[in-house]
BAGU-605183 format. One record per residue (C-alpha): residue number from 1; residue in three letters; z, x, y. Coordinates in nm, 3 decimals. Layout:
<rs>
<r seq="NUM" type="ALA" up="Z" east="X" north="Y"/>
...
</rs>
This chain:
<rs>
<r seq="1" type="UNK" up="1.835" east="1.402" north="-1.289"/>
<r seq="2" type="UNK" up="2.135" east="1.247" north="-1.226"/>
<r seq="3" type="UNK" up="2.339" east="1.390" north="-1.493"/>
<r seq="4" type="UNK" up="2.232" east="1.759" north="-1.402"/>
<r seq="5" type="UNK" up="2.360" east="1.731" north="-1.025"/>
<r seq="6" type="UNK" up="2.694" east="1.591" north="-1.173"/>
<r seq="7" type="UNK" up="2.716" east="1.847" north="-1.381"/>
<r seq="8" type="UNK" up="2.644" east="2.104" north="-1.040"/>
<r seq="9" type="UNK" up="2.855" east="1.896" north="-0.803"/>
<r seq="10" type="UNK" up="3.153" east="1.943" north="-1.044"/>
<r seq="11" type="UNK" up="3.081" east="2.251" north="-1.136"/>
<r seq="12" type="UNK" up="3.080" east="2.332" north="-0.701"/>
<r seq="13" type="UNK" up="3.357" east="2.113" north="-0.669"/>
<r seq="14" type="UNK" up="3.557" east="2.272" north="-0.931"/>
<r seq="15" type="UNK" up="3.495" east="2.600" north="-0.815"/>
<r seq="16" type="UNK" up="3.585" east="2.497" north="-0.457"/>
<r seq="17" type="UNK" up="3.926" east="2.387" north="-0.525"/>
<r seq="18" type="UNK" up="4.013" east="2.661" north="-0.731"/>
<r seq="19" type="UNK" up="3.942" east="2.889" north="-0.475"/>
<r seq="20" type="UNK" up="4.079" east="2.695" north="-0.174"/>
<r seq="21" type="UNK" up="4.391" east="2.700" north="-0.391"/>
<r seq="22" type="UNK" up="4.445" east="3.049" north="-0.491"/>
<r seq="23" type="UNK" up="4.237" east="3.255" north="-0.279"/>
<r seq="24" type="UNK" up="4.461" east="3.286" north="0.053"/>
<r seq="25" type="UNK" up="4.793" east="3.294" north="-0.157"/>
<r seq="26" type="UNK" up="4.628" east="3.618" north="-0.385"/>
<r seq="27" type="UNK" up="4.512" east="3.753" north="-0.073"/>
<r seq="28" type="UNK" up="4.861" east="3.699" north="0.105"/>
<r seq="29" type="UNK" up="5.056" east="3.856" north="-0.145"/>
<r seq="30" type="UNK" up="4.821" east="4.169" north="-0.179"/>
<r seq="31" type="UNK" up="4.910" east="4.228" north="0.193"/>
<r seq="32" type="UNK" up="5.284" east="4.228" north="0.169"/>
<r seq="33" type="UNK" up="5.364" east="4.602" north="0.129"/>
<r seq="34" type="UNK" up="5.348" east="4.714" north="0.439"/>
<r seq="35" type="UNK" up="5.084" east="5.053" north="0.477"/>
<r seq="36" type="UNK" up="5.245" east="5.373" north="0.701"/>
<r seq="37" type="UNK" up="4.967" east="5.432" north="0.921"/>
<r seq="38" type="UNK" up="4.712" east="5.227" north="1.106"/>
<r seq="39" type="UNK" up="4.400" east="5.375" north="0.844"/>
<r seq="40" type="UNK" up="4.613" east="5.309" north="0.589"/>
<r seq="41" type="UNK" up="4.603" east="4.930" north="0.719"/>
<r seq="42" type="UNK" up="4.244" east="4.882" north="0.708"/>
<r seq="43" type="UNK" up="4.219" east="5.007" north="0.367"/>
<r seq="44" type="UNK" up="4.511" east="4.804" north="0.239"/>
<r seq="45" type="UNK" up="4.343" east="4.519" north="0.385"/>
<r seq="46" type="UNK" up="3.973" east="4.576" north="0.226"/>
<r seq="47" type="UNK" up="4.163" east="4.657" north="-0.132"/>
<r seq="48" type="UNK" up="4.363" east="4.318" north="-0.089"/>
<r seq="49" type="UNK" up="4.084" east="4.160" north="0.004"/>
<r seq="50" type="UNK" up="3.825" east="4.277" north="-0.269"/>
<r seq="51" type="UNK" up="4.133" east="4.247" north="-0.517"/>
<r seq="52" type="UNK" up="4.192" east="3.860" north="-0.426"/>
<r seq="53" type="UNK" up="3.821" east="3.773" north="-0.394"/>
<r seq="54" type="UNK" up="3.740" east="3.920" north="-0.780"/>
<r seq="55" type="UNK" up="4.054" east="3.708" north="-0.899"/>
<r seq="56" type="UNK" up="3.988" east="3.416" north="-0.757"/>
<r seq="57" type="UNK" up="3.584" east="3.401" north="-0.805"/>
<r seq="58" type="UNK" up="3.661" east="3.484" north="-1.160"/>
<r seq="59" type="UNK" up="3.912" east="3.191" north="-1.182"/>
<r seq="60" type="UNK" up="3.686" east="2.972" north="-0.986"/>
<r seq="61" type="UNK" up="3.394" east="2.997" north="-1.233"/>
<r seq="62" type="UNK" up="3.602" east="2.962" north="-1.553"/>
<r seq="63" type="UNK" up="3.721" east="2.610" north="-1.425"/>
<r seq="64" type="UNK" up="3.386" east="2.538" north="-1.306"/>
<r seq="65" type="UNK" up="3.225" east="2.638" north="-1.640"/>
<r seq="66" type="UNK" up="3.522" east="2.486" north="-1.811"/>
<r seq="67" type="UNK" up="3.468" east="2.116" north="-1.614"/>
<r seq="68" type="UNK" up="3.076" east="2.125" north="-1.648"/>
<r seq="69" type="UNK" up="3.136" east="2.202" north="-2.023"/>
<r seq="70" type="UNK" up="3.316" east="1.883" north="-2.039"/>
<r seq="71" type="UNK" up="3.115" east="1.651" north="-1.783"/>
<r seq="72" type="UNK" up="2.795" east="1.763" north="-2.017"/>
<r seq="73" type="UNK" up="2.953" east="1.691" north="-2.328"/>
<r seq="74" type="UNK" up="3.053" east="1.356" north="-2.222"/>
<r seq="75" type="UNK" up="2.702" east="1.287" north="-2.086"/>
<r seq="76" type="UNK" up="2.516" east="1.420" north="-2.398"/>
<r seq="77" type="UNK" up="2.763" east="1.188" north="-2.601"/>
<r seq="78" type="UNK" up="2.675" east="0.896" north="-2.398"/>
<r seq="79" type="UNK" up="2.293" east="0.949" north="-2.421"/>
<r seq="80" type="UNK" up="2.319" east="1.061" north="-2.828"/>
<r seq="81" type="UNK" up="2.503" east="0.682" north="-2.847"/>
<r seq="82" type="UNK" up="2.224" east="0.539" north="-2.670"/>
<r seq="83" type="UNK" up="1.958" east="0.751" north="-2.897"/>
<r seq="84" type="UNK" up="2.136" east="0.608" north="-3.197"/>
<r seq="85" type="UNK" up="2.088" east="0.260" north="-3.080"/>
<r seq="86" type="UNK" up="1.751" east="0.356" north="-3.128"/>
<r seq="87" type="UNK" up="1.740" east="0.545" north="-3.382"/>
<r seq="88" type="UNK" up="1.895" east="0.222" north="-3.607"/>
<r seq="89" type="UNK" up="1.654" east="-0.021" north="-3.473"/>
<r seq="90" type="UNK" up="1.377" east="0.203" north="-3.581"/>
<r seq="91" type="UNK" up="1.486" east="0.241" north="-3.922"/>
<r seq="92" type="UNK" up="1.520" east="-0.115" north="-3.974"/>
<r seq="93" type="UNK" up="1.192" east="-0.187" north="-3.829"/>
<r seq="94" type="UNK" up="1.092" east="0.026" north="-4.110"/>
<r seq="95" type="UNK" up="1.245" east="-0.131" north="-4.353"/>
<r seq="96" type="UNK" up="1.037" east="-0.425" north="-4.229"/>
<r seq="97" type="UNK" up="1.316" east="-0.584" north="-4.023"/>
<r seq="98" type="UNK" up="1.124" east="-0.651" north="-3.671"/>
<r seq="99" type="UNK" up="1.462" east="-0.850" north="-3.559"/>
<r seq="100" type="UNK" up="1.570" east="-0.517" north="-3.445"/>
<r seq="101" type="UNK" up="1.636" east="-0.462" north="-3.058"/>
<r seq="102" type="UNK" up="1.767" east="-0.200" north="-2.831"/>
<r seq="103" type="UNK" up="1.996" east="-0.288" north="-2.609"/>
<r seq="104" type="UNK" up="1.930" east="-0.170" north="-2.243"/>
<r seq="105" type="UNK" up="2.236" east="0.077" north="-2.171"/>
<r seq="106" type="UNK" up="2.203" east="0.142" north="-1.812"/>
<r seq="107" type="UNK" up="2.109" east="0.526" north="-1.800"/>
<r seq="108" type="UNK" up="1.845" east="0.490" north="-1.552"/>
<r seq="109" type="UNK" up="1.463" east="0.372" north="-1.565"/>
<r seq="110" type="UNK" up="1.354" east="0.573" north="-1.810"/>
<r seq="111" type="UNK" up="1.605" east="0.507" north="-2.110"/>
<r seq="112" type="UNK" up="1.549" east="0.106" north="-1.947"/>
<r seq="113" type="UNK" up="1.203" east="0.127" north="-1.990"/>
<r seq="114" type="UNK" up="1.238" east="0.303" north="-2.347"/>
<r seq="115" type="UNK" up="1.434" east="0.028" north="-2.420"/>
<r seq="116" type="UNK" up="1.200" east="-0.239" north="-2.355"/>
<r seq="117" type="UNK" up="0.895" east="-0.052" north="-2.423"/>
<r seq="118" type="UNK" up="1.074" east="-0.044" north="-2.828"/>
<r seq="119" type="UNK" up="1.168" east="-0.422" north="-2.793"/>
<r seq="120" type="UNK" up="0.804" east="-0.509" north="-2.685"/>
<r seq="121" type="UNK" up="0.696" east="-0.286" north="-2.971"/>
<r seq="122" type="UNK" up="0.892" east="-0.503" north="-3.244"/>
<r seq="123" type="UNK" up="0.839" east="-0.796" north="-3.099"/>
<r seq="124" type="UNK" up="0.468" east="-0.737" north="-3.130"/>
<r seq="125" type="UNK" up="0.480" east="-0.605" north="-3.484"/>
<r seq="126" type="UNK" up="0.685" east="-0.906" north="-3.607"/>
<r seq="127" type="UNK" up="0.437" east="-1.081" north="-3.441"/>
<r seq="128" type="UNK" up="0.157" east="-0.915" north="-3.638"/>
<r seq="129" type="UNK" up="0.312" east="-0.954" north="-3.995"/>
<r seq="130" type="UNK" up="0.401" east="-1.317" north="-3.943"/>
<r seq="131" type="UNK" up="0.015" east="-1.358" north="-3.874"/>
<r seq="132" type="UNK" up="-0.060" east="-1.093" north="-4.144"/>
<r seq="133" type="UNK" up="0.146" east="-1.350" north="-4.370"/>
<r seq="134" type="UNK" up="0.037" east="-1.635" north="-4.232"/>
<r seq="135" type="UNK" up="-0.338" east="-1.532" north="-4.277"/>
<r seq="136" type="UNK" up="-0.316" east="-1.438" north="-4.644"/>
<r seq="137" type="UNK" up="-0.160" east="-1.784" north="-4.739"/>
<r seq="138" type="UNK" up="-0.469" east="-1.932" north="-4.562"/>
<r seq="139" type="UNK" up="-0.716" east="-1.711" north="-4.745"/>
<r seq="140" type="UNK" up="-0.562" east="-1.771" north="-5.080"/>
<r seq="141" type="UNK" up="-0.541" east="-2.141" north="-4.952"/>
<r seq="142" type="UNK" up="-0.954" east="-2.165" north="-4.854"/>
<r seq="143" type="UNK" up="-1.042" east="-1.985" north="-5.169"/>
<r seq="144" type="UNK" up="-0.839" east="-2.196" north="-5.389"/>
<r seq="145" type="UNK" up="-1.068" east="-2.568" north="-5.373"/>
<r seq="146" type="UNK" up="-1.397" east="-2.388" north="-5.423"/>
<r seq="147" type="UNK" up="-1.281" east="-2.174" north="-5.722"/>
<r seq="148" type="UNK" up="-1.034" east="-2.423" north="-5.852"/>
<r seq="149" type="UNK" up="-1.381" east="-2.668" north="-5.860"/>
<r seq="150" type="UNK" up="-1.582" east="-2.441" north="-5.974"/>
<r seq="151" type="UNK" up="-1.348" east="-2.370" north="-6.247"/>
<r seq="152" type="UNK" up="-1.312" east="-2.756" north="-6.369"/>
<r seq="153" type="UNK" up="-1.691" east="-2.790" north="-6.350"/>
<r seq="154" type="UNK" up="-1.711" east="-2.486" north="-6.590"/>
<r seq="155" type="UNK" up="-1.443" east="-2.594" north="-6.828"/>
<r seq="156" type="UNK" up="-1.603" east="-2.962" north="-6.862"/>
<r seq="157" type="UNK" up="-1.932" east="-2.805" north="-6.958"/>
<r seq="158" type="UNK" up="-1.734" east="-2.538" north="-7.203"/>
<r seq="159" type="UNK" up="-1.623" east="-2.852" north="-7.376"/>
<r seq="160" type="UNK" up="-1.914" east="-3.053" north="-7.370"/>
<r seq="161" type="UNK" up="-1.750" east="-3.319" north="-7.136"/>
<r seq="162" type="UNK" up="-2.047" east="-3.237" north="-6.828"/>
<r seq="163" type="UNK" up="-2.384" east="-3.138" north="-6.943"/>
<r seq="164" type="UNK" up="-2.516" east="-2.867" north="-6.677"/>
<r seq="165" type="UNK" up="-2.774" east="-3.141" north="-6.498"/>
<r seq="166" type="UNK" up="-2.895" east="-3.091" north="-6.190"/>
<r seq="167" type="UNK" up="-2.658" east="-3.293" north="-5.991"/>
<r seq="168" type="UNK" up="-2.363" east="-3.051" north="-6.158"/>
<r seq="169" type="UNK" up="-2.550" east="-2.756" north="-6.098"/>
<r seq="170" type="UNK" up="-2.609" east="-2.816" north="-5.726"/>
<r seq="171" type="UNK" up="-2.232" east="-2.901" north="-5.654"/>
<r seq="172" type="UNK" up="-2.109" east="-2.550" north="-5.853"/>
<r seq="173" type="UNK" up="-2.353" east="-2.369" north="-5.584"/>
<r seq="174" type="UNK" up="-2.251" east="-2.593" north="-5.287"/>
<r seq="175" type="UNK" up="-1.881" east="-2.434" north="-5.375"/>
<r seq="176" type="UNK" up="-2.023" east="-2.081" north="-5.452"/>
<r seq="177" type="UNK" up="-2.194" east="-2.148" north="-5.097"/>
<r seq="178" type="UNK" up="-1.860" east="-2.192" north="-4.935"/>
<r seq="179" type="UNK" up="-1.663" east="-1.912" north="-5.045"/>
<r seq="180" type="UNK" up="-1.991" east="-1.681" north="-4.945"/>
<r seq="181" type="UNK" up="-1.951" east="-1.833" north="-4.593"/>
<r seq="182" type="UNK" up="-1.561" east="-1.786" north="-4.567"/>
<r seq="183" type="UNK" up="-1.647" east="-1.417" north="-4.689"/>
<r seq="184" type="UNK" up="-1.892" east="-1.372" north="-4.432"/>
<r seq="185" type="UNK" up="-1.677" east="-1.525" north="-4.109"/>
<r seq="186" type="UNK" up="-1.409" east="-1.305" north="-4.210"/>
<r seq="187" type="UNK" up="-1.625" east="-1.010" north="-4.233"/>
<r seq="188" type="UNK" up="-1.772" east="-1.079" north="-3.858"/>
<r seq="189" type="UNK" up="-1.419" east="-1.148" north="-3.702"/>
<r seq="190" type="UNK" up="-1.228" east="-0.857" north="-3.867"/>
<r seq="191" type="UNK" up="-1.588" east="-0.642" north="-3.787"/>
<r seq="192" type="UNK" up="-1.588" east="-0.772" north="-3.392"/>
<r seq="193" type="UNK" up="-1.192" east="-0.707" north="-3.370"/>
<r seq="194" type="UNK" up="-1.228" east="-0.352" north="-3.497"/>
<r seq="195" type="UNK" up="-1.528" east="-0.277" north="-3.277"/>
<r seq="196" type="UNK" up="-1.728" east="-0.264" north="-3.547"/>
<r seq="197" type="UNK" up="-1.926" east="-0.603" north="-3.464"/>
<r seq="198" type="UNK" up="-2.314" east="-0.495" north="-3.443"/>
<r seq="199" type="UNK" up="-2.528" east="-0.667" north="-3.165"/>
<r seq="200" type="UNK" up="-2.862" east="-0.606" north="-3.107"/>
<r seq="201" type="UNK" up="-2.925" east="-0.698" north="-2.770"/>
<r seq="202" type="UNK" up="-3.220" east="-0.756" north="-2.545"/>
<r seq="203" type="UNK" up="-3.376" east="-0.941" north="-2.270"/>
<r seq="204" type="UNK" up="-3.295" east="-1.336" north="-2.388"/>
<r seq="205" type="UNK" up="-3.294" east="-1.652" north="-2.145"/>
<r seq="206" type="UNK" up="-3.031" east="-1.892" north="-2.125"/>
<r seq="207" type="UNK" up="-3.254" east="-2.183" north="-2.195"/>
<r seq="208" type="UNK" up="-3.377" east="-2.051" north="-2.503"/>
<r seq="209" type="UNK" up="-3.030" east="-2.024" north="-2.625"/>
<r seq="210" type="UNK" up="-2.928" east="-2.353" north="-2.506"/>
<r seq="211" type="UNK" up="-3.232" east="-2.557" north="-2.663"/>
<r seq="212" type="UNK" up="-3.202" east="-2.359" north="-2.979"/>
<r seq="213" type="UNK" up="-2.851" east="-2.474" north="-2.980"/>
<r seq="214" type="UNK" up="-2.895" east="-2.820" north="-2.877"/>
<r seq="215" type="UNK" up="-3.171" east="-2.913" north="-3.135"/>
<r seq="216" type="UNK" up="-2.992" east="-2.727" north="-3.455"/>
<r seq="217" type="UNK" up="-2.695" east="-2.968" north="-3.334"/>
<r seq="218" type="UNK" up="-2.896" east="-3.296" north="-3.247"/>
<r seq="219" type="UNK" up="-2.928" east="-3.415" north="-3.606"/>
<r seq="220" type="UNK" up="-2.529" east="-3.354" north="-3.683"/>
<r seq="221" type="UNK" up="-2.455" east="-3.520" north="-3.432"/>
<r seq="222" type="UNK" up="-2.663" east="-3.854" north="-3.491"/>
<r seq="223" type="UNK" up="-2.563" east="-3.850" north="-3.867"/>
<r seq="224" type="UNK" up="-2.208" east="-3.889" north="-3.721"/>
<r seq="225" type="UNK" up="-2.255" east="-4.126" north="-3.430"/>
<r seq="226" type="UNK" up="-2.155" east="-3.912" north="-3.139"/>
<r seq="227" type="UNK" up="-2.332" east="-3.881" north="-2.822"/>
<r seq="228" type="UNK" up="-2.463" east="-3.549" north="-2.701"/>
<r seq="229" type="UNK" up="-2.529" east="-3.510" north="-2.331"/>
<r seq="230" type="UNK" up="-2.673" east="-3.169" north="-2.219"/>
<r seq="231" type="UNK" up="-2.714" east="-3.102" north="-1.843"/>
<r seq="232" type="UNK" up="-2.829" east="-2.709" north="-1.735"/>
<r seq="233" type="UNK" up="-2.907" east="-2.627" north="-1.399"/>
<r seq="234" type="UNK" up="-3.250" east="-2.476" north="-1.339"/>
<r seq="235" type="UNK" up="-3.097" east="-2.204" north="-1.252"/>
<r seq="236" type="UNK" up="-2.891" east="-2.152" north="-1.512"/>
<r seq="237" type="UNK" up="-3.190" east="-2.169" north="-1.763"/>
<r seq="238" type="UNK" up="-3.376" east="-1.919" north="-1.562"/>
<r seq="239" type="UNK" up="-3.111" east="-1.692" north="-1.610"/>
<r seq="240" type="UNK" up="-3.211" east="-1.362" north="-1.793"/>
<r seq="241" type="UNK" up="-2.920" east="-1.199" north="-2.076"/>
<r seq="242" type="UNK" up="-2.897" east="-0.920" north="-2.200"/>
<r seq="243" type="UNK" up="-2.777" east="-1.013" north="-2.518"/>
<r seq="244" type="UNK" up="-2.790" east="-1.101" north="-2.884"/>
<r seq="245" type="UNK" up="-2.988" east="-1.427" north="-2.927"/>
<r seq="246" type="UNK" up="-2.844" east="-1.508" north="-3.252"/>
<r seq="247" type="UNK" up="-2.506" east="-1.386" north="-3.175"/>
<r seq="248" type="UNK" up="-2.435" east="-1.615" north="-2.854"/>
<r seq="249" type="UNK" up="-2.647" east="-1.888" north="-3.032"/>
<r seq="250" type="UNK" up="-2.364" east="-1.885" north="-3.259"/>
<r seq="251" type="UNK" up="-2.119" east="-1.908" north="-3.029"/>
<r seq="252" type="UNK" up="-2.293" east="-2.221" north="-2.851"/>
<r seq="253" type="UNK" up="-2.375" east="-2.419" north="-3.208"/>
<r seq="254" type="UNK" up="-1.965" east="-2.318" north="-3.355"/>
<r seq="255" type="UNK" up="-1.809" east="-2.505" north="-2.982"/>
<r seq="256" type="UNK" up="-2.080" east="-2.765" north="-3.067"/>
<r seq="257" type="UNK" up="-1.965" east="-2.813" north="-3.413"/>
<r seq="258" type="UNK" up="-1.571" east="-2.756" north="-3.331"/>
<r seq="259" type="UNK" up="-1.641" east="-3.054" north="-3.035"/>
<r seq="260" type="UNK" up="-1.799" east="-3.270" north="-3.336"/>
<r seq="261" type="UNK" up="-1.554" east="-3.268" north="-3.587"/>
<r seq="262" type="UNK" up="-1.280" east="-3.369" north="-3.335"/>
<r seq="263" type="UNK" up="-1.470" east="-3.663" north="-3.144"/>
<r seq="264" type="UNK" up="-1.470" east="-3.965" north="-3.355"/>
<r seq="265" type="UNK" up="-1.778" east="-4.216" north="-3.441"/>
<r seq="266" type="UNK" up="-1.898" east="-4.331" north="-3.062"/>
<r seq="267" type="UNK" up="-1.746" east="-4.093" north="-2.873"/>
<r seq="268" type="UNK" up="-1.933" east="-3.840" north="-2.626"/>
<r seq="269" type="UNK" up="-1.952" east="-3.462" north="-2.619"/>
<r seq="270" type="UNK" up="-2.101" east="-3.304" north="-2.265"/>
<r seq="271" type="UNK" up="-2.277" east="-2.977" north="-2.291"/>
<r seq="272" type="UNK" up="-2.298" east="-2.817" north="-1.948"/>
<r seq="273" type="UNK" up="-2.463" east="-2.446" north="-1.825"/>
<r seq="274" type="UNK" up="-2.443" east="-2.322" north="-1.447"/>
<r seq="275" type="UNK" up="-2.500" east="-2.035" north="-1.260"/>
<r seq="276" type="UNK" up="-2.201" east="-1.861" north="-1.069"/>
<r seq="277" type="UNK" up="-2.318" east="-1.558" north="-0.898"/>
<r seq="278" type="UNK" up="-2.381" east="-1.273" north="-1.138"/>
<r seq="279" type="UNK" up="-2.207" east="-1.554" north="-1.424"/>
<r seq="280" type="UNK" up="-2.373" east="-1.776" north="-1.624"/>
<r seq="281" type="UNK" up="-2.079" east="-2.067" north="-1.718"/>
<r seq="282" type="UNK" up="-2.081" east="-2.264" north="-2.068"/>
<r seq="283" type="UNK" up="-1.861" east="-2.596" north="-2.082"/>
<r seq="284" type="UNK" up="-1.823" east="-2.799" north="-2.417"/>
<r seq="285" type="UNK" up="-1.647" east="-3.084" north="-2.318"/>
<r seq="286" type="UNK" up="-1.518" east="-3.375" north="-2.567"/>
<r seq="287" type="UNK" up="-1.328" east="-3.711" north="-2.518"/>
<r seq="288" type="UNK" up="-1.198" east="-3.683" north="-2.881"/>
<r seq="289" type="UNK" up="-0.874" east="-3.598" north="-3.037"/>
<r seq="290" type="UNK" up="-0.726" east="-3.324" north="-2.772"/>
<r seq="291" type="UNK" up="-0.532" east="-3.038" north="-2.834"/>
<r seq="292" type="UNK" up="-0.104" east="-3.016" north="-2.777"/>
<r seq="293" type="UNK" up="-0.015" east="-2.754" north="-2.483"/>
<r seq="294" type="UNK" up="0.197" east="-2.540" north="-2.768"/>
<r seq="295" type="UNK" up="-0.177" east="-2.450" north="-2.956"/>
<r seq="296" type="UNK" up="-0.330" east="-2.375" north="-2.647"/>
<r seq="297" type="UNK" up="-0.266" east="-1.988" north="-2.704"/>
<r seq="298" type="UNK" up="-0.316" east="-1.991" north="-3.065"/>
<r seq="299" type="UNK" up="-0.689" east="-2.145" north="-3.072"/>
<r seq="300" type="UNK" up="-0.876" east="-1.852" north="-3.111"/>
<r seq="301" type="UNK" up="-0.664" east="-1.671" north="-3.370"/>
<r seq="302" type="UNK" up="-0.817" east="-1.648" north="-3.729"/>
<r seq="303" type="UNK" up="-0.708" east="-1.949" north="-3.937"/>
<r seq="304" type="UNK" up="-0.534" east="-2.142" north="-3.672"/>
<r seq="305" type="UNK" up="-0.586" east="-2.503" north="-3.700"/>
<r seq="306" type="UNK" up="-0.367" east="-2.709" north="-3.463"/>
<r seq="307" type="UNK" up="-0.380" east="-2.971" north="-3.754"/>
<r seq="308" type="UNK" up="-0.241" east="-2.818" north="-4.071"/>
<r seq="309" type="UNK" up="-0.341" east="-3.072" north="-4.285"/>
<r seq="310" type="UNK" up="-0.729" east="-3.009" north="-4.253"/>
<r seq="311" type="UNK" up="-0.857" east="-2.817" north="-4.515"/>
<r seq="312" type="UNK" up="-1.190" east="-2.651" north="-4.500"/>
<r seq="313" type="UNK" up="-1.405" east="-2.915" north="-4.579"/>
<r seq="314" type="UNK" up="-1.269" east="-3.145" north="-4.284"/>
<r seq="315" type="UNK" up="-1.124" east="-2.891" north="-4.056"/>
<r seq="316" type="UNK" up="-1.399" east="-2.619" north="-4.071"/>
<r seq="317" type="UNK" up="-1.259" east="-2.239" north="-4.206"/>
<r seq="318" type="UNK" up="-1.015" east="-2.170" north="-3.921"/>
<r seq="319" type="UNK" up="-1.236" east="-1.913" north="-3.815"/>
<r seq="320" type="UNK" up="-1.526" east="-2.082" north="-3.637"/>
<r seq="321" type="UNK" up="-1.331" east="-2.033" north="-3.244"/>
<r seq="322" type="UNK" up="-1.224" east="-1.704" north="-3.333"/>
<r seq="323" type="UNK" up="-1.594" east="-1.607" north="-3.415"/>
<r seq="324" type="UNK" up="-1.676" east="-1.706" north="-3.075"/>
<r seq="325" type="UNK" up="-1.413" east="-1.522" north="-2.895"/>
<r seq="326" type="UNK" up="-1.484" east="-1.221" north="-3.080"/>
<r seq="327" type="UNK" up="-1.879" east="-1.246" north="-2.970"/>
<r seq="328" type="UNK" up="-1.812" east="-1.339" north="-2.621"/>
<r seq="329" type="UNK" up="-1.593" east="-1.039" north="-2.574"/>
<r seq="330" type="UNK" up="-1.821" east="-0.799" north="-2.746"/>
<r seq="331" type="UNK" up="-2.078" east="-0.962" north="-2.488"/>
<r seq="332" type="UNK" up="-1.856" east="-0.870" north="-2.207"/>
<r seq="333" type="UNK" up="-1.767" east="-1.238" north="-2.137"/>
<r seq="334" type="UNK" up="-1.465" east="-1.448" north="-2.168"/>
<r seq="335" type="UNK" up="-1.416" east="-1.780" north="-2.354"/>
<r seq="336" type="UNK" up="-1.088" east="-2.014" north="-2.288"/>
<r seq="337" type="UNK" up="-0.975" east="-2.364" north="-2.413"/>
<r seq="338" type="UNK" up="-0.780" east="-2.661" north="-2.173"/>
<r seq="339" type="UNK" up="-0.661" east="-3.019" north="-2.277"/>
<r seq="340" type="UNK" up="-0.477" east="-3.229" north="-2.095"/>
<r seq="341" type="UNK" up="-0.273" east="-3.325" north="-2.416"/>
<r seq="342" type="UNK" up="-0.342" east="-3.518" north="-2.744"/>
<r seq="343" type="UNK" up="-0.612" east="-3.807" north="-2.735"/>
<r seq="344" type="UNK" up="-0.715" east="-3.632" north="-2.347"/>
<r seq="345" type="UNK" up="-1.005" east="-3.471" north="-2.536"/>
<r seq="346" type="UNK" up="-1.068" east="-3.070" north="-2.497"/>
<r seq="347" type="UNK" up="-1.299" east="-2.824" north="-2.306"/>
<r seq="348" type="UNK" up="-1.419" east="-2.485" north="-2.419"/>
<r seq="349" type="UNK" up="-1.567" east="-2.274" north="-2.143"/>
<r seq="350" type="UNK" up="-1.783" east="-1.968" north="-2.205"/>
<r seq="351" type="UNK" up="-1.902" east="-1.705" north="-1.921"/>
<r seq="352" type="UNK" up="-2.108" east="-1.460" north="-2.004"/>
<r seq="353" type="UNK" up="-2.213" east="-1.182" north="-1.720"/>
<r seq="354" type="UNK" up="-2.546" east="-1.131" north="-1.578"/>
<r seq="355" type="UNK" up="-2.730" east="-0.815" north="-1.548"/>
<r seq="356" type="UNK" up="-2.780" east="-0.679" north="-1.179"/>
<r seq="357" type="UNK" up="-3.105" east="-0.603" north="-1.306"/>
<r seq="358" type="UNK" up="-3.293" east="-0.860" north="-1.529"/>
<r seq="359" type="UNK" up="-3.533" east="-0.664" north="-1.797"/>
<r seq="360" type="UNK" up="-3.765" east="-0.967" north="-1.705"/>
<r seq="361" type="UNK" up="-3.838" east="-1.232" north="-1.537"/>
<r seq="362" type="UNK" up="-3.849" east="-1.479" north="-1.799"/>
<r seq="363" type="UNK" up="-4.148" east="-1.761" north="-1.829"/>
<r seq="364" type="UNK" up="-4.090" east="-2.055" north="-1.621"/>
<r seq="365" type="UNK" up="-3.898" east="-2.370" north="-1.805"/>
<r seq="366" type="UNK" up="-3.975" east="-2.705" north="-1.800"/>
<r seq="367" type="UNK" up="-3.707" east="-2.899" north="-1.581"/>
<r seq="368" type="UNK" up="-3.313" east="-2.900" north="-1.701"/>
<r seq="369" type="UNK" up="-3.259" east="-3.063" north="-2.018"/>
<r seq="370" type="UNK" up="-3.074" east="-3.419" north="-2.020"/>
<r seq="371" type="UNK" up="-3.032" east="-3.608" north="-2.347"/>
<r seq="372" type="UNK" up="-2.806" east="-3.838" north="-2.478"/>
<r seq="373" type="UNK" up="-2.884" east="-3.866" north="-2.860"/>
<r seq="374" type="UNK" up="-2.678" east="-4.094" north="-3.100"/>
<r seq="375" type="UNK" up="-2.761" east="-4.268" north="-3.423"/>
</rs>
């Protein structure tokens, strides 16, 4: 708009200057020959005005045309230079150079918005490419250990060094199981992030989900010697959710397993559930290793581990928390993580929406469960 107005104003100003400069002079020159009669004076003045106006208008329009063309060329070249920067940056990104950026040229809000949007896109693409590369590397690392173990056992069996006895076959089966679980975890996260996660929602009480998850985790906590304290208020336990019980149960189990992995022998994990208006909030807190601040924004990414030295056997597959986020989002909920730093423990919070009109009111449940399991 500013460019168009500039061209119009320059053209109008040029026309006015030219007309003011040559119009009176031309009119005066055409009036110099004096007519012989009064009627001749009128005709002579009209003729002089007509001739001077025509010449003045023609010269003014010609000058306005020339100046508007020059201004348009100047503005067009400036705009073209800005677009050349965008095109060159786009070519660099097409060649996988995601460091390309477009400078802000000050050509107006639209161009500035275009530059900012392009730079944001380039940054996002760079992060996606980095994540993809890291994911492929992590996936290869996760598969390498069980495949190497299987290859070693098979080679030993073929060379006659090891007999395919029950212990050997059991070890090989465990390695195959690790590969199967890894494939299932990746498939689950990918389906959820692409919006293809299948959920079979039905009325389910929060108490059922909590009790099942705690029952499954109790033995593992006892074996490691970690205390598990469960506290769910009566209102939360009586709440009925419209959810896939198996999927939401997997969220709780993954959080409990994650807390167990990072809590030492003799430590404690607190499992809390409460009702807040139209939300059921579940907290899993531990007094274990804690999480550094720089890792918190990335905890729910696939294959991300705060401790890169851990392998799948000791640190999980790296997709457990990604599964938690995917399933929670599929149910319209949110999940977050908090830690004051290393050595201070960590807390994960899951919030699930409560339907306005529960399909049914679950059977009454016993008072809230409090347990303290240890080895």
